[in-house]
gemmi code that builds the backbone of each chain (N, CA, C; Angstrom):
import gemmi

chains = {
    "A": [
        ("UNK", (93.137, 82.058, 88.220), (94.589, 82.170, 88.458), (94.884, 83.485, 89.068)),
        ("UNK", (94.341, 84.619, 88.641), (94.367, 85.842, 89.108), (94.298, 86.038, 90.827)),
        ("UNK", (93.057, 85.192, 91.159), (92.719, 85.084, 92.597), (93.825, 84.354, 93.398)),
        ("UNK", (94.431, 83.291, 92.793), (95.605, 82.493, 93.448), (96.669, 83.443, 93.591)),
        ("UNK", (96.937, 84.271, 92.477), (98.040, 85.136, 92.302), (98.041, 86.153, 93.537)),
        ("UNK", (96.787, 86.715, 93.769), (96.688, 87.909, 94.868), (97.124, 87.006, 95.940)),
        ("UNK", (96.590, 85.882, 96.193), (96.901, 85.164, 97.640), (98.283, 84.881, 97.691)),
        ("UNK", (98.979, 84.683, 96.592), (100.564, 84.378, 96.539), (101.156, 85.716, 96.962)),
        ("UNK", (100.721, 86.688, 96.378), (101.359, 87.989, 96.722), (101.448, 88.451, 98.064)),
        ("UNK", (100.092, 88.194, 98.768), (99.957, 88.305, 100.206), (100.962, 87.618, 101.031)),
        ("UNK", (101.029, 86.238, 100.684), (101.772, 85.526, 101.553), (103.431, 85.896, 101.216)),
        ("UNK", (103.618, 86.079, 99.889), (105.048, 86.507, 99.377), (105.666, 87.940, 99.987)),
        ("UNK", (104.673, 88.704, 100.021), (105.178, 90.046, 100.604), (105.357, 89.796, 102.180)),
        ("UNK", (104.392, 89.108, 102.874), (104.510, 88.891, 104.122), (105.875, 88.303, 104.570)),
        ("UNK", (106.186, 87.105, 103.880), (107.451, 86.307, 104.112), (108.703, 87.263, 103.823)),
        ("UNK", (108.670, 88.000, 102.776), (109.698, 88.997, 102.533), (109.960, 89.767, 103.723)),
        ("UNK", (108.629, 90.488, 104.146), (108.833, 91.406, 105.269), (109.471, 90.719, 106.550)),
        ("UNK", (109.178, 89.506, 106.703), (109.652, 88.817, 107.996), (111.260, 88.716, 107.760)),
        ("UNK", (111.525, 88.096, 106.571), (112.903, 87.900, 106.204), (113.831, 89.271, 106.437)),
        ("UNK", (113.082, 90.219, 105.765), (113.994, 91.523, 105.917), (114.113, 92.207, 107.276)),
        ("UNK", (113.235, 91.673, 108.127), (113.028, 92.133, 109.543), (114.414, 91.296, 110.102)),
        ("UNK", (114.447, 90.063, 109.837), (115.407, 89.155, 110.376), (116.877, 89.877, 109.922)),
        ("UNK", (116.945, 90.249, 108.592), (118.175, 90.878, 108.200), (118.310, 92.091, 109.025)),
        ("UNK", (117.466, 92.853, 109.055), (117.657, 94.048, 109.846), (118.069, 93.979, 111.189)),
        ("UNK", (117.436, 92.859, 111.838), (117.832, 92.682, 113.240), (119.416, 92.315, 113.478)),
        ("UNK", (119.763, 91.488, 112.469), (121.265, 91.076, 112.450), (122.065, 92.237, 112.270)),
        ("UNK", (121.717, 93.027, 111.304), (122.408, 94.436, 110.763), (122.525, 95.282, 112.087)),
        ("UNK", (121.218, 95.495, 112.770), (121.331, 96.288, 113.929), (122.307, 95.807, 115.163)),
        ("UNK", (122.278, 94.446, 115.250), (123.304, 93.987, 116.256), (124.760, 94.293, 115.871)),
        ("UNK", (124.979, 94.590, 114.786), (126.466, 94.854, 114.178), (126.448, 96.244, 113.762)),
        ("UNK", (125.407, 97.147, 114.328), (125.471, 98.594, 113.785), (126.767, 99.128, 113.745)),
        ("UNK", (126.994, 99.993, 112.539), (128.133, 100.846, 112.453), (127.832, 101.939, 111.254)),
        ("UNK", (128.773, 102.773, 111.088), (128.517, 103.735, 110.100), (128.401, 103.169, 108.747)),
        ("UNK", (129.081, 102.004, 108.630), (129.056, 101.489, 107.267), (127.590, 100.854, 106.913)),
        ("UNK", (127.018, 100.126, 107.899), (125.784, 99.455, 107.390), (124.484, 100.320, 107.965)),
        ("UNK", (124.697, 101.495, 108.379), (123.618, 102.341, 108.664), (122.629, 102.612, 107.497)),
        ("UNK", (123.262, 102.907, 106.284), (122.317, 103.123, 105.049), (121.564, 101.848, 104.646)),
        ("UNK", (122.143, 100.695, 104.932), (121.362, 99.354, 104.642), (120.372, 99.276, 105.809)),
        ("UNK", (120.550, 99.539, 106.750), (119.522, 99.350, 108.034), (118.342, 100.232, 107.765)),
        ("UNK", (118.555, 101.600, 107.263), (117.588, 102.479, 106.930), (116.609, 101.955, 105.867)),
        ("UNK", (117.391, 101.367, 104.731), (116.602, 100.892, 103.496), (115.884, 99.624, 103.957)),
        ("UNK", (116.572, 98.776, 104.785), (115.805, 97.590, 105.315), (114.431, 98.086, 105.955)),
        ("UNK", (114.586, 99.045, 106.996), (113.310, 99.364, 107.635), (112.059, 99.892, 106.777)),
        ("UNK", (112.665, 100.592, 105.886), (111.589, 100.998, 104.816), (110.967, 99.764, 104.067)),
        ("UNK", (111.867, 98.880, 103.698), (111.376, 97.816, 102.949), (110.437, 96.792, 103.836)),
        ("UNK", (110.673, 96.722, 105.029), (109.784, 96.015, 106.069), (108.575, 96.633, 105.902)),
        ("UNK", (108.424, 97.893, 106.079), (107.219, 98.589, 106.203), (106.327, 98.348, 105.071)),
        ("UNK", (107.118, 98.595, 103.811), (106.317, 98.577, 102.466), (105.935, 97.154, 102.242)),
        ("UNK", (106.766, 96.156, 102.425), (106.308, 94.766, 102.262), (105.078, 94.382, 103.058)),
        ("UNK", (105.206, 94.789, 104.524), (103.978, 94.361, 105.188), (102.760, 95.066, 104.954)),
        ("UNK", (103.013, 96.426, 104.505), (101.735, 97.152, 104.078), (101.054, 96.491, 102.689)),
        ("UNK", (102.097, 96.040, 101.774), (101.528, 95.427, 100.492), (100.889, 94.168, 100.827)),
        ("UNK", (101.533, 93.353, 101.829), (100.858, 92.081, 102.235), (99.410, 92.446, 102.918)),
        ("UNK", (99.344, 93.416, 103.605), (98.035, 93.818, 104.228), (96.935, 94.221, 103.090)),
        ("UNK", (97.397, 94.912, 101.967), (96.556, 95.487, 100.921), (96.156, 94.101, 100.109)),
        ("UNK", (96.960, 93.232, 99.557), (96.639, 92.113, 98.953), (95.842, 91.207, 99.751)),
        ("UNK", (96.272, 90.761, 101.069), (95.470, 90.033, 101.878), (94.195, 90.569, 102.123)),
        ("UNK", (94.167, 91.678, 102.571), (92.723, 92.305, 102.824), (91.809, 92.442, 101.745)),
        ("UNK", (92.280, 92.671, 100.491), (91.440, 92.639, 99.327), (90.978, 91.321, 98.976)),
        ("UNK", (91.884, 90.230, 99.171), (91.380, 88.758, 99.028), (90.401, 88.544, 99.828)),
        ("UNK", (90.635, 88.835, 101.333), (89.864, 88.333, 102.439), (88.576, 89.029, 102.170)),
        ("UNK", (88.442, 90.065, 101.827), (86.994, 90.904, 101.600), (86.194, 90.376, 100.543)),
        ("UNK", (87.075, 90.260, 99.376), (86.399, 89.829, 98.086), (86.234, 88.359, 97.884)),
        ("UNK", (87.191, 87.629, 98.231), (87.318, 86.222, 97.622), (87.152, 85.073, 98.554)),
        ("UNK", (87.315, 85.471, 99.949), (87.297, 84.378, 101.020), (86.013, 83.752, 101.321)),
        ("UNK", (84.934, 84.397, 100.916), (83.444, 83.918, 101.417), (83.473, 82.419, 100.994)),
        ("UNK", (83.621, 81.819, 99.812), (83.439, 80.518, 99.397), (84.432, 79.600, 100.272)),
        ("UNK", (85.745, 80.054, 100.458), (86.544, 79.189, 101.198), (86.117, 79.128, 102.716)),
        ("UNK", (85.501, 80.206, 103.174), (84.988, 80.199, 104.553), (84.027, 79.079, 104.767)),
        ("UNK", (82.974, 79.118, 103.664), (81.952, 78.183, 103.619), (82.496, 76.790, 103.632)),
        ("UNK", (83.407, 76.442, 102.824), (83.957, 75.238, 102.743), (84.663, 74.737, 104.034)),
        ("UNK", (85.640, 75.775, 104.529), (86.023, 75.414, 106.010), (85.154, 75.036, 107.049)),
        ("UNK", (83.994, 75.813, 107.136), (82.966, 75.752, 108.284), (82.227, 74.413, 108.024)),
        ("UNK", (82.123, 73.966, 106.811), (81.406, 72.626, 106.581), (82.018, 71.585, 106.862)),
        ("UNK", (83.459, 71.680, 107.054), (84.487, 70.643, 107.206), (84.748, 70.455, 108.771)),
        ("UNK", (85.775, 69.305, 108.902), (85.850, 68.821, 110.299), (86.915, 70.042, 110.826)),
        ("UNK", (87.599, 70.670, 110.092), (88.439, 71.801, 110.675), (87.800, 73.242, 110.696)),
        ("UNK", (86.518, 73.274, 111.187), (85.763, 74.543, 111.117), (86.589, 75.413, 112.044)),
        ("UNK", (87.184, 74.982, 113.031), (88.119, 75.937, 113.824), (89.198, 76.649, 113.241)),
        ("UNK", (89.528, 76.041, 111.869), (90.499, 76.820, 111.201), (90.106, 78.146, 110.788)),
        ("UNK", (88.876, 78.274, 110.569), (88.291, 79.805, 110.441), (88.003, 80.424, 111.780)),
        ("UNK", (87.115, 79.560, 112.261), (86.535, 80.223, 113.792), (87.424, 80.563, 114.797)),
        ("UNK", (88.684, 80.031, 114.849), (89.666, 80.438, 115.625), (90.794, 81.167, 114.947)),
        ("UNK", (91.449, 80.310, 113.935), (92.755, 80.678, 113.400), (92.555, 82.114, 112.481)),
        ("UNK", (91.638, 82.080, 111.624), (91.307, 83.171, 110.865), (90.915, 84.389, 111.506)),
        ("UNK", (90.000, 84.159, 112.602), (89.591, 85.309, 113.388), (90.725, 86.056, 114.113)),
        ("UNK", (91.659, 85.155, 114.711), (92.851, 85.714, 115.263), (93.581, 86.449, 114.475)),
        ("UNK", (93.998, 85.743, 113.293), (94.931, 86.237, 112.288), (94.779, 87.720, 111.699)),
        ("UNK", (93.280, 87.645, 111.384), (92.830, 88.919, 110.766), (92.908, 90.097, 111.789)),
        ("UNK", (92.904, 89.856, 113.065), (92.985, 90.882, 113.838), (94.370, 91.230, 114.476)),
        ("UNK", (94.994, 90.039, 114.646), (96.588, 90.242, 115.130), (97.382, 90.974, 113.981)),
        ("UNK", (96.908, 90.840, 112.785), (97.723, 91.323, 111.698), (97.745, 92.760, 111.849)),
        ("UNK", (96.920, 93.533, 112.443), (96.769, 94.935, 112.583), (98.015, 95.263, 113.634)),
        ("UNK", (98.394, 94.504, 114.483), (99.578, 94.816, 115.370), (100.629, 94.722, 114.502)),
        ("UNK", (100.895, 93.705, 113.755), (102.202, 93.683, 112.866), (102.235, 94.840, 112.029)),
        ("UNK", (101.115, 95.324, 111.467), (100.941, 96.386, 110.467), (101.454, 97.695, 111.077)),
        ("UNK", (101.043, 98.043, 112.357), (101.368, 99.335, 112.866), (102.949, 99.078, 113.423)),
        ("UNK", (103.429, 97.939, 113.842), (104.823, 97.706, 114.243), (105.726, 97.960, 112.935)),
        ("UNK", (105.272, 97.511, 111.793), (105.939, 97.731, 110.653), (105.976, 99.193, 110.223)),
        ("UNK", (104.879, 99.908, 110.486), (104.785, 101.521, 110.070), (105.646, 102.264, 111.296)),
        ("UNK", (105.941, 101.686, 112.310), (106.679, 102.384, 113.430), (108.207, 102.222, 113.138)),
        ("UNK", (108.702, 100.956, 112.541), (110.028, 100.567, 112.502), (110.937, 101.616, 111.849)),
        ("UNK", (110.543, 102.326, 110.659), (111.309, 103.279, 109.945), (111.587, 104.450, 110.884)),
        ("UNK", (110.338, 104.828, 111.478), (110.301, 105.910, 112.535), (111.669, 105.877, 113.502)),
        ("UNK", (111.510, 104.470, 113.973), (112.430, 104.271, 115.173), (113.921, 104.145, 114.555)),
        ("UNK", (114.087, 103.607, 113.256), (115.373, 103.752, 112.708), (115.837, 105.144, 112.267)),
        ("UNK", (115.107, 105.893, 111.624), (115.513, 107.166, 110.911), (115.477, 108.282, 111.983)),
        ("UNK", (114.661, 108.117, 113.270), (114.489, 109.331, 114.097), (115.198, 109.078, 115.502)),
        ("UNK", (115.413, 107.639, 115.816), (116.117, 107.477, 117.025), (117.497, 107.099, 117.157)),
        ("UNK", (118.184, 108.349, 116.638), (119.718, 108.212, 116.415), (120.433, 108.594, 117.753)),
        ("UNK", (121.478, 108.066, 118.125), (122.251, 107.294, 117.177), (121.851, 105.695, 117.681)),
        ("UNK", (121.853, 104.842, 116.667), (121.650, 103.429, 117.003), (122.619, 102.751, 117.656)),
        ("UNK", (123.901, 103.413, 117.738), (124.905, 102.831, 118.457), (124.727, 102.899, 119.903)),
        ("UNK", (123.759, 103.873, 120.418), (123.554, 103.867, 121.828), (122.705, 102.615, 122.107)),
        ("UNK", (123.045, 102.032, 123.251), (122.203, 100.686, 123.535), (120.658, 100.744, 123.754)),
        ("UNK", (120.150, 101.507, 124.361), (118.813, 101.649, 124.474), (118.064, 101.969, 123.245)),
        ("UNK", (118.659, 102.907, 122.342), (118.144, 103.167, 121.099), (118.094, 101.881, 120.271)),
        ("UNK", (119.369, 101.187, 120.253), (119.426, 99.782, 119.603), (118.338, 98.931, 119.813)),
        ("UNK", (118.342, 98.687, 121.380), (117.341, 97.654, 121.799), (115.918, 97.950, 121.294)),
        ("UNK", (115.462, 99.211, 121.247), (114.178, 99.553, 120.741), (113.944, 99.003, 119.262)),
        ("UNK", (114.801, 99.299, 118.536), (114.835, 98.720, 117.129), (114.794, 97.144, 117.018)),
        ("UNK", (115.799, 96.517, 117.869), (115.619, 95.189, 117.852), (114.385, 94.575, 118.456)),
        ("UNK", (113.813, 95.329, 119.421), (112.595, 94.712, 119.944), (111.471, 94.630, 118.963)),
        ("UNK", (111.442, 95.958, 118.317), (110.322, 96.046, 117.288), (110.586, 94.959, 116.183)),
        ("UNK", (111.670, 94.830, 115.763), (112.066, 93.853, 114.560), (111.733, 92.328, 115.182)),
        ("UNK", (112.087, 92.139, 116.299), (111.750, 90.831, 116.870), (110.143, 90.480, 116.971)),
        ("UNK", (109.516, 91.512, 117.429), (108.040, 91.509, 117.431), (107.568, 91.122, 116.041)),
        ("UNK", (108.003, 91.889, 115.133), (107.477, 91.753, 113.718), (107.839, 90.189, 113.272)),
        ("UNK", (108.971, 89.796, 113.440), (109.281, 88.433, 113.138), (108.534, 87.388, 113.902)),
        ("UNK", (108.269, 87.497, 115.106), (107.327, 86.532, 115.818), (105.929, 86.451, 115.387)),
        ("UNK", (105.285, 87.731, 115.448), (103.831, 87.892, 114.920), (103.762, 87.316, 113.437)),
        ("UNK", (104.811, 87.828, 112.440), (104.735, 87.275, 111.203), (104.938, 85.683, 111.010)),
        ("UNK", (105.709, 85.031, 112.032), (105.664, 83.505, 111.822), (104.320, 82.965, 112.367)),
        ("UNK", (103.799, 83.710, 113.327), (102.307, 83.208, 113.885), (101.453, 83.366, 112.535)),
        ("UNK", (101.542, 84.455, 111.815), (100.791, 84.570, 110.627), (100.798, 83.505, 109.646)),
        ("UNK", (102.130, 83.262, 109.510), (102.188, 82.365, 108.389), (101.789, 80.955, 108.856)),
        ("UNK", (102.009, 80.516, 110.236), (101.433, 79.335, 110.691), (99.872, 79.121, 110.478)),
        ("UNK", (99.243, 80.385, 111.014), (97.850, 80.483, 110.981), (97.296, 80.329, 109.528)),
        ("UNK", (98.110, 80.894, 108.511), (97.528, 80.815, 107.140), (97.810, 79.407, 106.709)),
        ("UNK", (98.660, 78.733, 107.106), (98.941, 77.239, 106.669), (97.842, 76.313, 107.197)),
        ("UNK", (97.162, 76.662, 108.586), (96.149, 75.907, 108.978), (95.007, 76.287, 108.480)),
        ("UNK", (94.724, 77.553, 107.936), (93.427, 77.908, 107.196), (93.440, 77.221, 105.912)),
        ("UNK", (94.575, 77.252, 105.176), (94.555, 76.539, 103.900), (94.454, 75.017, 103.935)),
        ("UNK", (94.924, 74.364, 105.148), (94.588, 72.939, 105.471), (93.062, 72.772, 105.651)),
        ("UNK", (92.563, 73.882, 106.350), (91.043, 73.723, 106.580), (90.236, 73.633, 105.462)),
        ("UNK", (90.705, 74.442, 104.331), (89.889, 74.343, 102.987), (89.976, 72.717, 102.468)),
        ("UNK", (91.188, 72.237, 102.410), (91.537, 70.800, 102.203), (90.690, 69.956, 102.699)),
        ("UNK", (90.685, 70.133, 104.063), (89.827, 69.217, 104.843), (88.373, 69.269, 104.611)),
        ("UNK", (87.899, 70.486, 104.084), (86.377, 70.705, 103.834), (86.241, 70.144, 102.703)),
        ("UNK", (87.068, 70.328, 101.663), (86.779, 69.734, 100.303), (86.929, 68.199, 100.315)),
        ("UNK", (87.806, 67.560, 101.154), (87.786, 65.906, 101.323), (86.572, 65.653, 101.937)),
        ("UNK", (85.668, 66.350, 102.513), (84.492, 66.050, 103.101), (84.628, 65.223, 104.321)),
        ("UNK", (85.534, 65.388, 105.083), (85.835, 64.586, 106.384), (86.174, 65.390, 107.541)),
    ],
    "B": [
        ("UNK", (118.896, 103.326, 136.142), (118.682, 103.476, 134.782), (118.955, 104.860, 134.356)),
        ("UNK", (119.560, 105.110, 132.966), (119.717, 106.380, 132.510), (118.581, 106.989, 131.952)),
        ("UNK", (118.151, 108.235, 131.944), (116.906, 108.681, 131.467), (117.441, 109.738, 130.270)),
        ("UNK", (117.716, 108.917, 129.064), (118.127, 109.871, 127.948), (116.904, 110.360, 127.209)),
        ("UNK", (116.980, 111.631, 126.796), (115.925, 112.210, 126.157), (115.728, 111.437, 124.748)),
        ("UNK", (114.429, 111.270, 124.365), (114.075, 110.605, 123.084), (113.653, 111.593, 122.087)),
        ("UNK", (113.855, 111.339, 120.882), (113.417, 112.321, 119.610), (112.135, 112.206, 119.620)),
        ("UNK", (111.276, 113.468, 119.531), (109.747, 113.618, 119.763), (109.073, 112.650, 118.926)),
        ("UNK", (109.391, 112.376, 117.551), (108.584, 111.363, 116.735), (108.642, 109.980, 117.190)),
        ("UNK", (109.899, 109.609, 117.711), (110.170, 108.215, 118.289), (109.247, 108.149, 119.366)),
        ("UNK", (109.336, 109.040, 120.272), (108.428, 108.860, 121.562), (107.004, 108.956, 121.241)),
        ("UNK", (106.592, 109.776, 120.456), (105.104, 110.013, 120.181), (104.613, 108.929, 119.489)),
        ("UNK", (105.286, 108.432, 118.225), (104.498, 107.473, 117.649), (104.910, 106.012, 118.407)),
        ("UNK", (105.807, 106.009, 119.175), (106.193, 104.763, 119.940), (104.750, 104.723, 121.154)),
        ("UNK", (104.436, 105.976, 121.620), (103.254, 105.722, 122.541), (101.973, 105.510, 121.704)),
        ("UNK", (102.045, 106.110, 120.571), (100.724, 105.866, 119.779), (100.735, 104.315, 119.447)),
        ("UNK", (101.869, 103.561, 119.101), (101.813, 102.229, 118.967), (101.235, 101.527, 120.052)),
        ("UNK", (101.592, 101.781, 121.308), (101.167, 101.204, 122.722), (99.767, 101.208, 122.692)),
        ("UNK", (99.188, 102.655, 122.500), (97.770, 102.894, 122.681), (96.854, 102.246, 121.629)),
        ("UNK", (97.433, 102.301, 120.249), (96.681, 101.921, 119.251), (96.643, 100.246, 119.174)),
        ("UNK", (97.768, 99.602, 119.578), (97.575, 98.136, 119.840), (96.579, 97.755, 120.673)),
        ("UNK", (96.466, 98.476, 122.078), (95.543, 98.087, 122.932), (94.107, 98.448, 122.426)),
        ("UNK", (93.813, 99.418, 121.709), (92.518, 100.011, 121.129), (92.053, 98.948, 119.993)),
        ("UNK", (93.195, 98.242, 119.421), (92.661, 97.451, 118.437), (92.023, 96.303, 119.058)),
        ("UNK", (92.593, 95.873, 120.183), (91.852, 94.600, 120.929), (90.553, 95.040, 121.465)),
        ("UNK", (90.459, 96.440, 121.890), (89.219, 97.044, 122.490), (88.107, 97.041, 121.315)),
        ("UNK", (88.677, 97.543, 120.166), (87.607, 97.676, 119.038), (87.135, 96.296, 118.690)),
        ("UNK", (87.958, 95.165, 118.591), (87.645, 93.766, 118.270), (86.547, 93.264, 119.350)),
        ("UNK", (86.565, 93.581, 120.519), (85.666, 92.955, 121.604), (84.510, 93.781, 121.448)),
        ("UNK", (84.556, 95.213, 121.249), (83.380, 95.997, 121.036), (82.510, 95.546, 119.815)),
        ("UNK", (83.044, 95.292, 118.708), (82.351, 95.040, 117.501), (81.822, 93.470, 117.530)),
        ("UNK", (82.445, 92.716, 118.268), (82.009, 91.292, 118.096), (81.036, 91.216, 119.211)),
        ("UNK", (80.936, 91.955, 120.402), (79.819, 91.847, 121.362), (78.715, 92.906, 121.262)),
        ("UNK", (78.664, 93.643, 120.273), (77.787, 94.702, 120.069), (77.293, 94.735, 118.829)),
        ("UNK", (76.076, 94.213, 118.481), (75.751, 94.294, 116.936), (75.489, 95.585, 116.444)),
        ("UNK", (75.293, 96.908, 117.117), (75.087, 98.100, 116.531), (76.498, 98.545, 116.128)),
        ("UNK", (77.565, 98.326, 116.902), (78.965, 98.718, 116.546), (79.198, 97.817, 115.175)),
        ("UNK", (79.001, 96.591, 115.283), (79.380, 95.699, 114.130), (78.675, 96.232, 113.013)),
        ("UNK", (77.401, 96.668, 112.950), (76.585, 97.063, 111.802), (77.097, 98.437, 111.371)),
        ("UNK", (77.587, 99.335, 112.177), (78.056, 100.539, 111.939), (79.361, 100.250, 111.244)),
        ("UNK", (80.151, 99.452, 111.547), (81.515, 99.408, 110.979), (81.104, 98.678, 109.671)),
        ("UNK", (80.343, 97.778, 109.523), (80.034, 97.233, 108.190), (79.514, 98.156, 107.294)),
        ("UNK", (78.748, 99.123, 107.774), (78.016, 100.200, 106.835), (79.211, 101.147, 106.402)),
        ("UNK", (80.137, 101.332, 107.303), (81.066, 102.471, 107.077), (81.845, 102.265, 105.824)),
        ("UNK", (82.439, 101.227, 105.708), (83.393, 100.859, 104.563), (82.912, 99.682, 103.887)),
        ("UNK", (81.825, 99.026, 104.168), (81.399, 97.908, 103.447), (81.709, 96.465, 104.100)),
        ("UNK", (82.725, 96.490, 104.767), (83.049, 95.273, 105.650), (83.734, 95.863, 106.909)),
        ("UNK", (83.296, 95.102, 107.892), (83.702, 95.454, 109.380), (85.311, 95.428, 109.422)),
        ("UNK", (86.021, 94.463, 108.927), (87.321, 94.340, 108.779), (88.015, 95.501, 108.027)),
        ("UNK", (87.604, 95.853, 106.917), (88.036, 97.164, 106.269), (87.886, 98.444, 107.208)),
        ("UNK", (86.896, 98.525, 107.809), (86.683, 99.791, 108.615), (87.680, 99.618, 109.994)),
        ("UNK", (87.705, 98.245, 110.462), (88.739, 98.149, 111.601), (90.167, 98.648, 111.291)),
        ("UNK", (90.614, 98.056, 110.049), (91.840, 98.362, 109.629), (92.075, 99.919, 109.453)),
        ("UNK", (91.233, 100.552, 108.872), (91.220, 102.082, 108.322), (91.257, 102.668, 109.725)),
        ("UNK", (90.524, 102.389, 110.919), (90.485, 102.969, 112.007), (91.793, 102.708, 112.833)),
        ("UNK", (92.588, 101.529, 112.815), (93.824, 101.328, 113.357), (94.840, 102.185, 112.880)),
        ("UNK", (94.898, 102.257, 111.508), (95.847, 103.023, 110.764), (95.715, 104.490, 111.129)),
        ("UNK", (94.426, 105.022, 110.891), (94.070, 106.448, 111.245), (94.604, 106.859, 112.532)),
        ("UNK", (94.143, 105.886, 113.754), (94.527, 106.176, 115.110), (95.943, 106.002, 115.359)),
        ("UNK", (96.754, 105.271, 114.670), (98.178, 105.267, 114.807), (99.007, 106.470, 114.355)),
        ("UNK", (98.383, 107.069, 113.260), (99.024, 108.275, 112.558), (98.707, 109.429, 113.426)),
        ("UNK", (97.166, 109.677, 113.590), (96.662, 110.769, 114.561), (97.265, 111.063, 115.640)),
        ("UNK", (97.126, 109.718, 116.614), (97.501, 109.777, 117.796), (99.311, 110.100, 117.867)),
        ("UNK", (99.905, 109.273, 116.877), (101.493, 109.729, 116.829), (101.594, 111.208, 116.848)),
        ("UNK", (101.138, 112.034, 116.043), (101.259, 113.389, 115.846), (100.865, 114.116, 117.082)),
        ("UNK", (99.758, 113.745, 117.681), (99.285, 114.414, 118.861), (100.307, 114.109, 119.947)),
        ("UNK", (100.645, 112.941, 120.101), (101.703, 112.445, 121.200), (103.072, 113.140, 121.046)),
        ("UNK", (103.547, 113.331, 119.784), (104.649, 113.946, 119.357), (104.990, 115.352, 119.864)),
        ("UNK", (103.740, 116.009, 119.933), (103.525, 117.475, 120.170), (103.619, 117.454, 121.761)),
        ("UNK", (103.422, 116.340, 122.536), (103.202, 116.514, 124.123), (104.565, 116.340, 124.755)),
        ("UNK", (105.825, 116.534, 124.187), (107.198, 116.366, 124.670), (107.157, 115.242, 125.588)),
        ("UNK", (106.672, 114.101, 125.292), (106.858, 112.749, 126.069), (108.354, 112.225, 126.143)),
        ("UNK", (109.073, 112.675, 124.917), (110.449, 112.152, 124.812), (111.217, 112.779, 125.777)),
        ("UNK", (110.898, 113.849, 126.424), (111.716, 114.498, 127.557), (111.596, 113.706, 128.840)),
        ("UNK", (110.629, 112.925, 128.947), (110.354, 112.163, 130.314), (110.875, 110.581, 130.029)),
        ("UNK", (110.571, 110.160, 128.878), (110.862, 108.741, 128.643), (112.326, 108.590, 127.837)),
        ("UNK", (112.678, 107.209, 128.025), (113.771, 106.721, 127.243), (113.497, 105.508, 126.493)),
        ("UNK", (114.391, 105.002, 125.489), (113.939, 104.025, 124.777), (113.508, 102.772, 125.359)),
        ("UNK", (114.274, 102.463, 126.418), (113.996, 101.279, 127.164), (112.783, 101.054, 127.819)),
        ("UNK", (112.310, 102.417, 128.337), (110.866, 102.436, 129.024), (109.981, 102.115, 127.906)),
        ("UNK", (110.216, 102.964, 126.792), (109.153, 102.765, 125.521), (109.152, 101.313, 125.068)),
        ("UNK", (110.170, 100.607, 124.901), (110.296, 99.421, 124.419), (109.333, 98.365, 125.502)),
        ("UNK", (109.724, 98.658, 126.744), (108.868, 97.849, 127.686), (107.390, 97.875, 127.644)),
        ("UNK", (106.887, 99.298, 127.488), (105.350, 99.503, 127.244), (105.001, 98.743, 125.793)),
        ("UNK", (105.742, 98.905, 124.912), (105.331, 98.306, 123.471), (105.141, 96.747, 123.807)),
        ("UNK", (106.250, 96.114, 124.466), (106.141, 94.779, 124.416), (104.892, 94.133, 125.291)),
        ("UNK", (104.711, 94.990, 126.438), (103.499, 94.711, 127.180), (102.189, 94.927, 126.584)),
        ("UNK", (102.181, 95.985, 125.697), (100.896, 96.300, 125.013), (100.747, 95.171, 124.026)),
        ("UNK", (101.770, 94.586, 123.169), (101.675, 93.533, 122.322), (101.230, 92.293, 122.912)),
        ("UNK", (101.813, 91.961, 124.160), (101.448, 90.745, 124.775), (99.993, 90.977, 125.354)),
        ("UNK", (99.551, 91.999, 125.916), (98.080, 92.230, 126.424), (97.068, 92.196, 125.264)),
        ("UNK", (97.424, 92.777, 124.039), (96.633, 92.855, 122.877), (96.431, 91.532, 122.322)),
        ("UNK", (97.613, 90.836, 122.165), (97.648, 89.589, 121.651), (96.869, 88.404, 122.448)),
        ("UNK", (97.003, 88.484, 123.938), (96.167, 87.606, 124.770), (94.594, 87.893, 124.590)),
        ("UNK", (94.359, 89.191, 124.552), (93.020, 89.362, 124.412), (92.281, 88.803, 123.077)),
        ("UNK", (93.007, 89.106, 122.101), (92.619, 88.770, 120.683), (92.534, 87.268, 120.798)),
        ("UNK", (93.544, 86.484, 120.974), (93.714, 84.908, 121.038), (92.648, 84.363, 122.067)),
        ("UNK", (92.501, 85.159, 123.229), (91.693, 84.655, 124.131), (90.373, 84.721, 123.914)),
        ("UNK", (89.900, 85.871, 123.305), (88.471, 86.300, 122.816), (88.039, 85.273, 122.012)),
        ("UNK", (88.725, 84.530, 121.111), (88.009, 83.481, 120.240), (88.347, 82.159, 120.738)),
        ("UNK", (88.861, 81.982, 121.811), (89.072, 80.502, 122.456), (87.866, 79.742, 122.396)),
        ("UNK", (86.801, 80.263, 122.857), (85.532, 79.497, 122.902), (85.004, 78.846, 121.536)),
        ("UNK", (85.438, 79.620, 120.429), (85.209, 79.145, 119.121), (85.945, 77.697, 118.715)),
        ("UNK", (87.055, 77.327, 119.627), (87.709, 76.119, 119.415), (86.887, 75.001, 119.950)),
        ("UNK", (86.163, 75.275, 121.190), (85.448, 74.438, 121.718), (84.044, 74.077, 121.003)),
        ("UNK", (83.338, 75.016, 120.381), (82.168, 74.893, 119.786), (82.279, 74.259, 118.382)),
        ("UNK", (83.482, 74.000, 117.847), (83.467, 73.314, 116.575), (84.244, 71.794, 116.623)),
    ],
}
model = gemmi.Model(1)
for chain_id, residues in chains.items():
    chain = gemmi.Chain(chain_id)
    for i, (resn, *xyz) in enumerate(residues, 1):
        res = gemmi.Residue()
        res.name, res.seqid = resn, gemmi.SeqId(i, " ")
        for name, pos in zip(("N", "CA", "C"), xyz):
            atom = gemmi.Atom()
            atom.name, atom.element = name, gemmi.Element(name[0])
            atom.pos, atom.b_iso = gemmi.Position(*pos), 0.0
            res.add_atom(atom)
        chain.add_residue(res)
    model.add_chain(chain)
structure = gemmi.Structure()
structure.add_model(model)
structure.setup_entities()
């Protein structure tokens, strides 16, 4: 149960990071003095949640993924590991540093009411959401790969 | 296009994001095509992926402070930086996704 819990924390923190990046995107579209404080908090929360997702996912991948990998590679969806896991584990680093950069762009790149500054933050948030959704999709395919391997077909 | 000065850390860490995302793809290709690199990365922190992640984070932070001290913000604006970040993300993503494409055919 502890192992499954770690995986759920990885996915859960990742989803929260994506959702809060969407919330930040909308807030930045409507930026004003009133919501600037919330935008700053959201940028920090996105960075923290993505980093936590990296830590839990990374630990699970290094310590517990081996048996799952063997099951996937023995099944008909071997490409779920050979392609999607390989791409996911390396593309995640891009999302990680985008998440680390987001609070810098929000806190230091003032004022966000200036169009170019606002667009920079919007672009970073959009990239996080896009790559995050790819990560979630790839995770689903990898999970299905384990199911296919266990079904033996 | 207006050329508004950027704050030094926004510019420096933005450029670091561009360079590090490209280096992430380079490190991937290097370790997957060179056994010596892969073995060194495995030996460094016990798993090649752990070492890869630590390298990416360290590069982003160190390059960020180096670039921040180079007054890039006086030459760039946010629009130019965003363009570089998007292109770096596309190139890095295409290299990573493209590198493993043969794995789809072999299984």
